[in-house]
Backbone as ProteinMPNN parsed JSONL, in Angstrom:
{"seq_chain_A": "XXXXXXXXXXXXXXXXXXXXXXXXXXXXXXXXXXXXXXXXXXXXXXXXXXXXXXXXXXXXXXXXXXXXXXXXXXXXXXXXXXXXXXXXXXXXXXXXXXXXXXXXXXXXXXXXXXXXXXXXXXXXXXXXXXXXXXXXXXXXXXX", "coords_chain_A": {"N_chain_A": [[-18.845, 35.819, -7.281], [-20.395, 33.97, -4.791], [-19.018, 31.389, -2.833], [-20.163, 28.091, -2.134], [-20.631, 26.706, 1.118], [-18.728, 24.031, 2.543], [-19.246, 20.545, 3.494], [-18.871, 20.378, 6.207], [-18.332, 22.621, 8.97], [-15.575, 23.275, 9.074], [-14.679, 22.808, 6.537], [-15.382, 24.56, 4.21], [-15.332, 24.101, 1.489], [-12.771, 23.153, 1.149], [-10.072, 20.849, 1.616], [-8.617, 19.896, 4.706], [-5.995, 19.19, 4.805], [-2.817, 17.723, 5.827], [0.067, 16.565, 7.716], [1.205, 15.06, 5.769], [0.118, 15.796, 3.317], [-0.888, 18.559, 1.273], [-3.493, 21.034, 1.8], [-6.425, 21.266, -0.292], [-8.478, 22.765, -2.823], [-11.811, 21.897, -3.098], [-13.912, 22.764, -4.527], [-13.71, 23.532, -7.241], [-13.866, 21.966, -10.536], [-12.25, 18.822, -10.714], [-9.684, 16.813, -12.081], [-8.38, 13.768, -11.547], [-5.678, 11.495, -11.109], [-6.276, 8.416, -10.199], [-4.603, 6.244, -9.608], [-2.192, 7.45, -8.938], [-3.041, 8.977, -6.734], [-3.735, 6.878, -5.038], [-1.243, 5.682, -4.642], [-0.02, 7.589, -3.009], [-1.565, 7.308, -0.704], [-0.808, 4.754, 0.213], [1.825, 5.226, 0.792], [1.925, 6.971, 2.916], [2.41, 7.906, 6.387], [0.176, 7.369, 7.968], [-0.913, 5.033, 6.832], [1.031, 3.18, 7.465], [0.752, 3.082, 10.208], [-1.915, 2.584, 10.873], [-5.102, 0.832, 10.378], [-6.344, 1.673, 8.138], [-6.457, 4.224, 5.56], [-7.485, 7.318, 4.273], [-8.581, 9.569, 1.692], [-10.264, 12.468, 0.885], [-11.772, 12.974, -2.13], [-13.692, 14.518, -3.453], [-16.157, 16.829, -2.292], [-19.348, 17.906, -1.514], [-22.388, 19.624, -0.608], [-24.203, 17.582, -0.986], [-22.867, 15.235, -1.648], [-20.108, 13.011, -1.192], [-16.93, 11.923, -2.112], [-14.606, 9.466, -1.554], [-11.342, 8.156, -1.467], [-10.218, 5.2, -0.278], [-7.936, 3.256, 1.493], [-7.705, 0.055, 2.811], [-6.55, -2.206, 5.248], [-6.242, -5.788, 5.255], [-8.762, -7.315, 7.149], [-9.607, -4.972, 8.324], [-12.361, -2.8, 9.189], [-15.15, -0.788, 8.203], [-17.838, 1.367, 8.819], [-21.257, 2.622, 8.775], [-21.875, 4.045, 11.037], [-23.551, 6.532, 12.824], [-24.444, 7.899, 10.597], [-26.856, 8.462, 7.971], [-26.9, 7.674, 5.213], [-26.765, 7.084, 1.64], [-24.861, 4.807, -0.438], [-22.172, 4.077, -2.697], [-19.904, 1.59, -3.557], [-16.866, 1.064, -4.986], [-14.592, -1.284, -5.872], [-11.265, -1.019, -6.26], [-8.959, -2.392, -5.858], [-8.175, -5.519, -4.388], [-10.328, -7.377, -2.08], [-13.508, -7.051, -0.662], [-16.078, -7.335, 1.81], [-19.445, -6.5, 1.797], [-21.887, -5.566, 3.993], [-25.305, -5.359, 4.519], [-28.199, -4.806, 6.265], [-28.093, -7.406, 7.467], [-27.492, -9.022, 5.311], [-24.868, -10.164, 3.214], [-22.38, -9.497, 0.771], [-19.688, -10.368, -1.339], [-17.17, -8.428, -2.827], [-14.933, -7.972, -5.522], [-11.922, -6.773, -7.122], [-12.642, -4.273, -9.465], [-15.38, -4.458, -9.272], [-18.595, -3.022, -8.484], [-20.781, -1.949, -5.986], [-23.998, -0.888, -4.996], [-25.758, 0.808, -2.464], [-28.726, 1.677, -2.226], [-30.709, 2.658, -0.47], [-30.96, 4.767, 2.352], [-29.317, 3.855, 5.347], [-27.934, 1.405, 7.639], [-24.665, 0.074, 7.035], [-21.779, -2.017, 6.504], [-18.36, -2.406, 5.792], [-15.916, -4.84, 5.198], [-12.597, -5.646, 4.892], [-11.11, -8.243, 3.136], [-8.536, -8.608, 2.339], [-5.624, -6.504, 1.795], [-6.963, -3.606, 0.514], [-8.314, -1.296, -1.917], [-10.573, 1.277, -2.195], [-13.122, 3.149, -3.826], [-15.293, 5.286, -2.523], [-18.498, 6.517, -2.725], [-20.657, 8.68, -1.304], [-23.934, 9.617, -0.927], [-25.204, 12.312, 0.537], [-27.653, 12.487, 2.874], [-30.557, 14.189, 4.315], [-30.648, 13.404, 6.991], [-28.049, 13.038, 7.698], [-26.475, 14.899, 8.943], [-24.83, 16.46, 7.483], [-24.313, 19.197, 5.304], [-27.078, 21.31, 4.171]], "CA_chain_A": [[-19.718, 34.703, -6.996], [-20.181, 33.418, -3.461], [-18.752, 29.956, -2.84], [-20.951, 27.368, -1.133], [-19.904, 26.156, 2.257], [-18.557, 22.587, 2.45], [-20.141, 19.692, 4.262], [-18.647, 20.601, 7.627], [-17.907, 24.0, 9.17], [-14.152, 23.492, 8.827], [-14.376, 22.574, 5.128], [-15.511, 25.681, 3.312], [-14.951, 23.565, 0.177], [-11.325, 22.889, 1.156], [-9.63, 19.811, 2.533], [-7.806, 20.511, 5.757], [-4.592, 18.836, 4.647], [-2.185, 17.03, 6.943], [1.519, 16.625, 7.613], [1.602, 14.318, 4.576], [-0.381, 16.376, 2.072], [-1.384, 19.931, 1.352], [-4.923, 21.258, 1.627], [-6.748, 21.6, -1.674], [-9.806, 23.28, -3.117], [-12.715, 20.859, -3.593], [-15.015, 23.425, -5.2], [-13.512, 23.54, -8.688], [-13.785, 20.626, -11.139], [-10.948, 18.193, -10.579], [-9.372, 15.588, -12.805], [-7.356, 13.147, -10.723], [-5.147, 10.184, -11.461], [-6.537, 7.618, -9.004], [-3.432, 5.417, -9.301], [-1.242, 8.33, -8.239], [-3.634, 9.279, -5.425], [-3.631, 5.653, -4.238], [0.16, 5.503, -4.262], [0.272, 8.451, -1.862], [-2.203, 6.724, 0.484], [-0.016, 3.613, 0.682], [3.142, 5.709, 1.213], [1.824, 7.866, 4.059], [2.604, 7.401, 7.744], [-1.098, 6.855, 8.465], [-1.068, 3.654, 6.362], [1.972, 2.355, 8.218], [0.378, 3.036, 11.615], [-3.345, 2.314, 11.094], [-5.676, -0.216, 9.533], [-6.849, 2.276, 6.905], [-6.069, 5.596, 5.267], [-8.447, 7.838, 3.304], [-8.425, 10.914, 1.165], [-11.473, 12.984, 0.256], [-11.529, 13.388, -3.517], [-14.642, 15.602, -3.716], [-17.139, 16.969, -1.239], [-20.334, 18.97, -1.685], [-23.457, 19.487, 0.388], [-25.008, 16.394, -1.255], [-22.085, 14.072, -2.047], [-18.699, 12.947, -0.788], [-16.201, 10.821, -2.746], [-13.4, 9.217, -0.768], [-10.471, 7.05, -1.825], [-9.895, 4.584, 1.015], [-7.112, 2.047, 1.538], [-8.007, -0.714, 4.026], [-5.774, -3.428, 5.461], [-7.034, -6.991, 5.467], [-9.318, -7.384, 8.492], [-10.156, -3.678, 8.738], [-13.78, -2.595, 8.944], [-15.627, 0.589, 8.112], [-19.287, 1.297, 8.83], [-22.07, 3.827, 8.617], [-22.281, 4.538, 12.352], [-23.763, 7.972, 12.947], [-24.906, 8.511, 9.353], [-28.029, 7.876, 7.33], [-26.561, 8.035, 3.855], [-26.682, 6.029, 0.638], [-23.449, 4.543, -0.705], [-21.683, 3.241, -3.794], [-18.562, 1.092, -3.258], [-16.168, 0.549, -6.166], [-13.348, -1.909, -5.438], [-10.19, -0.81, -7.224], [-7.948, -3.413, -5.564], [-8.495, -6.355, -3.235], [-11.64, -7.983, -1.895], [-14.216, -6.582, 0.534], [-17.427, -7.816, 2.053], [-20.382, -5.427, 2.097], [-23.024, -6.092, 4.736], [-26.445, -4.451, 4.633], [-29.384, -5.441, 6.846], [-27.861, -8.823, 7.707], [-27.071, -9.695, 4.087], [-23.485, -9.865, 2.882], [-21.928, -9.823, -0.585], [-18.258, -10.136, -1.53], [-16.799, -7.673, -4.026], [-13.511, -8.021, -5.867], [-11.408, -5.716, -7.973], [-13.429, -3.926, -10.635], [-16.818, -4.544, -9.032], [-19.263, -1.891, -7.854], [-22.045, -2.255, -5.307], [-24.716, 0.294, -4.534], [-26.68, 0.667, -1.349], [-29.552, 2.813, -2.618], [-31.549, 3.185, 0.601], [-30.216, 5.151, 3.545], [-29.365, 2.88, 6.424], [-26.66, 0.888, 8.108], [-23.837, -0.783, 6.2], [-20.441, -2.289, 7.026], [-17.387, -2.932, 4.848], [-14.836, -5.598, 5.825], [-11.58, -5.975, 3.891], [-10.556, -9.595, 3.242], [-7.103, -8.411, 2.149], [-5.367, -5.081, 1.577], [-7.901, -3.198, -0.524], [-8.443, 0.113, -2.269], [-11.978, 1.505, -2.519], [-13.642, 4.476, -4.119], [-16.582, 5.347, -1.846], [-19.313, 7.682, -3.049], [-21.734, 8.765, -0.339], [-24.943, 10.646, -1.161], [-25.494, 12.814, 1.881], [-29.076, 12.737, 3.081], [-30.89, 15.192, 5.322], [-30.399, 12.886, 8.327], [-26.629, 12.745, 7.858], [-25.759, 15.93, 9.687], [-23.997, 17.176, 6.524], [-25.011, 20.092, 4.384], [-28.207, 22.124, 4.641]], "C_chain_A": [[-19.388, 34.147, -5.617], [-20.017, 31.915, -3.549], [-19.6, 29.268, -1.795], [-20.056, 26.833, -0.028], [-19.842, 24.648, 2.112], [-19.474, 21.834, 3.386], [-19.969, 19.833, 5.76], [-18.132, 22.019, 7.803], [-16.44, 24.238, 8.839], [-13.792, 23.404, 7.345], [-14.287, 23.839, 4.304], [-14.986, 25.325, 1.929], [-13.446, 23.379, 0.044], [-11.072, 21.657, 2.011], [-8.731, 20.485, 3.549], [-6.327, 20.221, 5.584], [-4.077, 18.102, 5.87], [-0.688, 17.234, 6.828], [2.001, 16.002, 6.309], [1.179, 14.967, 3.269], [-0.974, 17.747, 2.304], [-2.901, 19.968, 1.25], [-5.19, 21.54, 0.151], [-8.21, 21.989, -1.787], [-10.654, 22.167, -3.705], [-13.863, 21.447, -4.4], [-14.898, 23.328, -6.72], [-13.48, 22.128, -9.246], [-12.356, 20.094, -11.057], [-10.857, 17.0, -11.509], [-8.199, 14.986, -12.06], [-6.925, 11.821, -11.317], [-5.29, 9.32, -10.207], [-5.359, 6.73, -8.63], [-2.397, 6.23, -8.531], [-1.749, 8.677, -6.84], [-3.503, 8.072, -4.499], [-2.206, 5.44, -3.764], [0.51, 6.371, -3.062], [-0.361, 7.894, -0.589], [-1.349, 5.611, 1.083], [1.372, 4.029, 1.17], [3.1, 6.54, 2.484], [1.984, 7.139, 5.395], [1.324, 6.778, 8.293], [-1.322, 5.397, 8.044], [-0.152, 2.732, 7.149], [1.501, 2.131, 9.655], [-1.063, 2.599, 11.888], [-3.838, 1.209, 10.18], [-6.322, 0.339, 8.268], [-6.345, 3.71, 6.775], [-6.995, 6.08, 4.165], [-8.072, 9.233, 2.857], [-9.734, 11.316, 0.503], [-11.104, 13.508, -1.123], [-12.427, 14.566, -3.869], [-15.664, 15.633, -2.588], [-18.04, 18.154, -1.546], [-21.376, 18.797, -0.588], [-24.224, 18.186, 0.214], [-24.218, 15.137, -1.562], [-20.664, 14.172, -1.488], [-18.088, 11.728, -1.473], [-14.869, 10.69, -2.023], [-12.653, 8.026, -1.33], [-9.954, 6.48, -0.515], [-9.076, 3.322, 0.819], [-7.405, 1.357, 2.867], [-7.111, -1.94, 4.084], [-6.727, -4.614, 5.595], [-7.478, -7.067, 6.912], [-9.918, -6.079, 8.985], [-11.636, -3.594, 8.389], [-14.099, -1.113, 8.938], [-17.14, 0.518, 8.043], [-19.943, 2.654, 8.79], [-22.48, 4.447, 9.946], [-22.405, 6.059, 12.347], [-24.208, 8.652, 11.665], [-26.159, 7.805, 8.865], [-27.917, 8.208, 5.842], [-26.618, 6.826, 2.926], [-25.228, 5.933, 0.177], [-23.261, 3.765, -1.996], [-20.24, 2.882, -3.449], [-17.982, 0.509, -4.535], [-14.819, 0.009, -5.688], [-12.319, -1.76, -6.554], [-9.088, -1.848, -7.079], [-8.417, -4.213, -4.364], [-9.899, -6.918, -3.262], [-12.25, -7.462, -0.607], [-15.585, -7.238, 0.602], [-18.269, -6.603, 2.414], [-21.578, -6.057, 2.793], [-24.079, -5.008, 4.888], [-27.625, -5.256, 5.158], [-29.233, -6.957, 6.973], [-27.481, -9.625, 6.477], [-25.676, -9.232, 3.723], [-23.188, -10.287, 1.451], [-20.438, -9.497, -0.667], [-18.035, -9.428, -2.854], [-15.31, -7.818, -4.263], [-13.18, -6.897, -6.827], [-12.277, -5.524, -9.216], [-14.925, -3.964, -10.419], [-17.317, -3.33, -8.249], [-20.548, -2.386, -7.208], [-22.677, -0.939, -4.892], [-25.631, -0.089, -3.39], [-27.621, 1.861, -1.487], [-30.408, 3.428, -1.512], [-30.685, 3.598, 1.785], [-30.378, 4.094, 4.633], [-27.98, 2.387, 6.766], [-25.976, -0.007, 7.102], [-22.485, -0.961, 6.867], [-19.603, -2.889, 5.915], [-16.301, -3.643, 5.647], [-13.859, -6.01, 4.734], [-11.041, -7.38, 4.144], [-9.043, -9.566, 3.095], [-6.878, -6.914, 1.945], [-6.15, -4.643, 0.343], [-7.871, -1.696, -0.738], [-9.855, 0.322, -2.794], [-12.209, 2.955, -2.903], [-15.058, 4.487, -3.561], [-17.291, 6.642, -2.229], [-20.517, 7.656, -2.132], [-22.65, 9.925, -0.749], [-25.435, 11.072, 0.203], [-26.963, 13.199, 2.008], [-29.321, 13.752, 4.174], [-30.632, 14.711, 6.752], [-28.931, 12.675, 8.626], [-25.886, 13.731, 8.727], [-24.822, 16.718, 8.791], [-24.88, 18.119, 5.732], [-26.202, 20.797, 5.029], [-29.319, 21.297, 5.225]], "O_chain_A": [[-18.224, 33.883, -5.314], [-20.771, 31.238, -4.248], [-19.755, 29.781, -0.687], [-18.876, 26.55, -0.237], [-20.788, 24.036, 1.616], [-20.371, 22.414, 3.998], [-20.857, 19.437, 6.515], [-17.547, 22.574, 6.873], [-16.095, 25.319, 8.362], [-12.728, 23.869, 6.936], [-13.23, 24.156, 3.758], [-14.298, 26.114, 1.281], [-12.909, 23.443, -1.062], [-11.761, 21.433, 3.006], [-8.15, 21.535, 3.272], [-5.488, 20.923, 6.148], [-4.813, 17.884, 6.832], [-0.216, 17.973, 5.964], [3.063, 16.358, 5.798], [1.792, 14.73, 2.228], [-1.489, 18.054, 3.378], [-3.521, 19.064, 0.692], [-4.303, 21.995, -0.572], [-9.051, 21.604, -0.975], [-10.269, 21.554, -4.7], [-14.704, 20.704, -4.907], [-15.888, 23.069, -7.405], [-13.117, 21.188, -8.538], [-11.389, 20.817, -11.297], [-11.828, 16.269, -11.702], [-7.144, 15.609, -11.946], [-7.714, 11.118, -11.947], [-4.518, 9.469, -9.259], [-5.133, 6.483, -7.446], [-1.799, 5.736, -7.576], [-0.982, 8.672, -5.878], [-3.195, 8.223, -3.316], [-1.981, 5.06, -2.615], [1.259, 5.939, -2.186], [0.228, 7.99, 0.488], [-1.183, 5.528, 2.3], [2.027, 3.269, 1.883], [4.147, 6.794, 3.08], [1.731, 5.94, 5.514], [1.377, 5.774, 9.003], [-1.865, 4.61, 8.82], [-0.537, 1.606, 7.466], [1.816, 1.104, 10.256], [-1.397, 2.276, 13.028], [-3.105, 0.711, 9.324], [-6.793, -0.421, 7.422], [-5.875, 4.318, 7.737], [-7.268, 5.341, 3.219], [-7.356, 9.967, 3.538], [-10.255, 10.59, -0.344], [-10.239, 14.372, -1.265], [-11.978, 15.514, -4.513], [-15.995, 14.602, -2.004], [-17.567, 19.261, -1.804], [-21.248, 17.916, 0.263], [-24.843, 17.717, 1.168], [-24.809, 14.069, -1.724], [-20.105, 15.258, -1.336], [-18.652, 10.634, -1.426], [-14.11, 11.651, -1.893], [-13.257, 6.998, -1.636], [-9.323, 7.188, 0.269], [-9.469, 2.425, 0.072], [-7.36, 1.988, 3.923], [-6.935, -2.634, 3.082], [-7.878, -4.454, 5.999], [-6.661, -6.901, 7.817], [-10.663, -6.074, 9.965], [-12.107, -4.218, 7.438], [-13.423, -0.302, 9.57], [-17.686, -0.295, 7.297], [-19.281, 3.692, 8.773], [-23.363, 5.304, 9.969], [-21.496, 6.774, 11.926], [-24.34, 9.876, 11.642], [-26.476, 6.695, 9.295], [-28.744, 8.936, 5.293], [-26.53, 5.683, 3.375], [-24.449, 6.866, 0.376], [-24.074, 2.91, -2.349], [-19.445, 3.752, -3.094], [-18.538, -0.431, -5.104], [-13.999, 0.76, -5.16], [-12.482, -2.303, -7.647], [-8.374, -2.152, -8.034], [-8.99, -3.657, -3.427], [-10.569, -6.941, -4.294], [-11.585, -7.432, 0.429], [-16.161, -7.638, -0.41], [-17.865, -5.777, 3.232], [-22.209, -6.969, 2.258], [-23.792, -3.893, 5.324], [-28.007, -6.267, 4.569], [-30.147, -7.704, 6.624], [-27.175, -10.812, 6.596], [-25.333, -8.063, 3.896], [-23.685, -11.31, 0.979], [-19.982, -8.485, -0.136], [-18.631, -9.78, -3.871], [-14.517, -7.791, -3.323], [-14.061, -6.167, -7.283], [-12.602, -6.48, -9.92], [-15.679, -3.544, -11.296], [-16.586, -2.708, -7.478], [-21.307, -3.146, -7.809], [-21.991, 0.0, -4.49], [-26.202, -1.179, -3.364], [-27.358, 2.93, -0.937], [-30.791, 4.595, -1.604], [-29.779, 2.864, 2.18], [-31.452, 3.518, 4.805], [-26.98, 2.886, 6.25], [-26.634, -0.767, 6.393], [-22.088, -0.149, 7.703], [-20.06, -3.767, 5.182], [-15.819, -3.119, 6.651], [-14.25, -6.652, 3.759], [-10.569, -7.676, 5.241], [-8.346, -10.406, 3.664], [-7.835, -6.14, 1.925], [-6.019, -5.23, -0.731], [-7.461, -0.93, 0.135], [-10.29, -0.364, -3.72], [-11.572, 3.865, -2.373], [-15.93, 3.78, -4.066], [-16.739, 7.731, -2.073], [-21.312, 6.718, -2.172], [-22.202, 11.062, -0.897], [-26.019, 10.276, 0.938], [-27.445, 14.113, 1.339], [-28.393, 14.136, 4.886], [-30.418, 15.535, 7.641], [-28.589, 12.181, 9.7], [-24.787, 13.441, 9.199], [-24.082, 17.57, 9.284], [-26.063, 17.851, 5.523], [-26.32, 20.871, 6.252], [-30.332, 21.843, 5.66]]}, "name": "protein", "num_of_chains": 1, "seq": "XXXXXXXXXXXXXXXXXXXXXXXXXXXXXXXXXXXXXXXXXXXXXXXXXXXXXXXXXXXXXXXXXXXXXXXXXXXXXXXXXXXXXXXXXXXXXXXXXXXXXXXXXXXXXXXXXXXXXXXXXXXXXXXXXXXXXXXXXXXXXXX"}
């Protein structure tokens, strides 16, 4: 069986890995312990040196799920993409801004941005997010 190509040429359904973690196959079904995955994000050098650290949990031609740790004051936006988004706050508080409207989310809350367009996330304090992005045809990902 031929394996589908990942969302970017370098992917081929694999994460690239880093000095902190090994590459892994994103094609096969995965069951992950998000608490354990989060602990590694907060322990890595990238967290100590930057305002955020992320790990791709799953990636296909139509979807990407990322676990993202953000320091208070950090921001993340949709620049360069035209994708829909679901934000699940696992820890902390974040503000989600879409088309000039803002809503605050706290631990355990989920917000969806169903229409492709611009969005911005701002962490009020150290936060942990599960981001699910539906990759649209204008995103530059996939076919």
